N, C-alpha and C positions, 0 to 999 in steps of 0.2 A: 504493500500500500504506500509506504513512504517513497519507494522508487517511482511510482506513478505520480505522486505529488511533486517530487523533485523535477521530473521531466516536464510536468505541466507548468511549474514555476519558471523553468528555463525557457520554455516557449514564450511565456509572457515577457520575460526579460528581452528575448530576441525581438518579440514583436515591439517592444518599447524602444529599442535603439534605432526602430527602423524608423572643365575647370579653369581664366582670368587671373590677374595678379592682384595681390593685396596691397593697395596703395592709399586707401582712404583713411587709415589711422584708427579705425574702429576696432577696439580690442575684443578678443574672444569672450572675456568676462562680461563686457557690456552687451554683446550679442546674446549671450546666455540669459542675462537678467531681463533684457527686453522681451525675449521670447517667453519667459516664464510669466511676465506681467501680461502679455498679450492673451494668454490662455483665459484669463478672467473675463475677457470681453467676448468670448465665443459663445454663440447661442445655438449654432448648428454647424455640421460639416459632413462631408462624405469621405470615404476611405476605400483604398484597394490594397491588397497585399499579395505577394507571391513568395514562395519559399521552396527550398529543397533540403532534405536531410538524408543522410546515410547512416544507418545504425548497424553496428556490429556487436553481437552479444554472445558471450560465452555461456554455454549450457552444459549440463552433465553429459550430453551426448555429442557435443561438438560446438561449432560456431555457426550462428545464424546471421544472415545479412538481410537488410531491408532498406529500400530506397522509397522515399515518399516525396511527391510533388504536390504542393498545396496552393490554393488560390482562394481569395475571398474579396468581398466588397460589401459596402453597407452605407447606411444613412443614420446619423445620430442627431436627435433633437434634444439638446440639453435642457432647454426651458421646460418642455413638457415631459422630460424623462422618458423618451421613447426611442427605440432603436429597431432597425431592420438590417439583417445581414444574411448573406449567402456564403457558404463555404463548400469547397470540394477538395478531395484528396485522392490521389492515385498511389497505390502501394504496389511495389514489385520487389522481387527477390525470391526467397524460398516459397512464398505464397504471393498471389496477386489479387487485388481487389480495388474497387472504386467506391467511394462514399461521397454523398453530397447532403447538405442540410440547409434549411432555411430557419432563421431564428428571429423572433420578435420579442422585444421587451415593451410592454404596453400596460399602463395603469396597474402597476404592482403585480403583474403576472408575466411569466415567460411562456412563450409558445414555440414549439419546435416541430418541424417536419423533416424526416430523414428517409431516404430511399433504402436505408438499412433496416427499417422497421418493416416486418413482414406484411402487415395489412395496409401500410402506407398512410396511417392515420396521424392527425395532428395530436400532440400532447400538450397539456396545459399544467403549469405549476405555479402556485402562489409563491411569491418571493418573500420569504420570511426576513431576510437580511438584504434589503434592496441595494444598499451601498456596496456590499461585497459582490453581489451578483452583477450589478451594473459595471463595476470596475473590471471584471473579467473580460468585458467586450469593449471597453472605452479606450480606443487606441491612442487618442490625443493625450488623455490623462496619463496613460502608461509612459508615453514618450516624454511627457513633461516631468514625471517623477524620476525617470532615468537621467534626464538632463540635470535636474536639481541635485542629484547625488553624484555628479561627475565633475572631474576636472576637464577643462576644454582647451583645445588648441585650434587656432584659426588656420584653415587650409585655403587654397585658391578658390575664388568664387566660381559659381556654376549657374546654369539655367535649368529650371525644372518646369516643364509644361509651359514654357514661355515666360516664366517668372524669374527675375534675377535674384539669386540667393547667395547669402553667406554660407559657408560650409564649415562645420565644426567637427573636429576629431574628438570622440568621446572616450574618456578614460574613467570608467565607472568604478566606484566603490560598491560592489554588488551586495555586500552585507548591509550597507547603509540603504541601498535601493530596496532591498527586501523589507527592512524595517519601515521605510517610508510607504511601501506598497501596502503593508499590513495596516498601518495607521489610516491610509487613504480609504481602505475597504472596510474599516471599522472592526478589524480583527486584531488579536494579539498574536505575536509570533508563536506563543505556546499553544495556540488553538489548533495548530496542525503539527505540533511536535517541534523539537529543537532542530531548526534548519540553519542555525548560525554556521558560518564557514562555507556557505554555498559557493562563494567565490573560489574556493579551493578545487571545486569540481571542474571549473573552466580552465583548461590548459592553455588555450590560445583564443584571443578575441580581437576583433577589429570592428569598430563602430563609428558611424558618422551620422550627422543630422544636417539637413538643409533648411535654412531659415530665410524667409522672404525679406528682402531689403526694405520694401515699402510698407509692409504691415507687421513685421516681426513674427509672423505666424509660421509654425512648423509645416514644411511642405513635404518632407521626405525623411525617412529613417532607414538606415542600412546596418545590418550586423551579420558578421560571420564568426563562427566560434567552433571550437572543439571541446567536447565535454567527455570526461571519463569518470565513471563511478564504479565502486566495488560493492557488490551485495553478496554476502555469504561466500566470499572468496572468488566470485565470478565477476569478470569485468565487462561492462557495457560502455562502448564509445560511440559518440554521436558527432558527426560533422554537419553543421547546420548553416544555412544562409537564408536570410529573410529581408525583404524590401517592403516597406510600407509607404504609401503616398496618401497625403491628406489634401483635400481640395474643396472648392465650392463652399468656403466658409461664409456663415451668416446669410446664406440665401434662403428664401422661403422653402420649407419642406412640409410635406403632408404624409405622415406615416399612418396608414389605415390597415387594419387586420383583414386578411382574406376571409370570406364567409365561412369556409371550412374550419378555419382556426377559431372563429368566434363560437362555433358550435362544439368545440372540443370539450 
């Protein structure tokens, strides 16, 4: 169970992290602080993400390998606390499968449809801890917390979807990020066990964020990492690369449930 929680947390970290010459004199720290302040003015946004991971696991009978290619997109309405997102994953290796899901957070309920469910029905779940559940899908907030917990270095400027951007190299204190994430979601670190030292699991990491020059809003995050964990004397290693883009900030959004979901 703890292994599953650790992998899930690392995916969140990866999701959160997710070139012109530097001549204008704007410091990396100033860019970071302005980006964190800009989050408070956001009422809505859209996102998309892509990722690939290669997992190699030791078992009692040998080594198993799996590659997964993931993609997702969604709309977030912060003011009304509503969200819609779609996710898809293709798994290949010792076994092959494809999974897709649609998720809504709507009026303190979570609705999910997945093609992995045999009867293809929508499921409905009342959210007992809305802050915690919301944070699991709030890409901008995750990226902001990672930025807040990081030392930053300014790289050469870049353009993302036609927007001129500052680029920051992220050097994160991952234990600090974990504590910030728990506080943001309304949990204590002890609620899912002692996971201090999670940064020790990450053997290699490279992360960057792109910040719009005109609005100070986060436009893109990228992270690649190598994770190794030992469970019961068996090693699992994961090589992961994830890119997340945020766009269409503060534009009108209208998230409505499908009829089948309403009847779940």
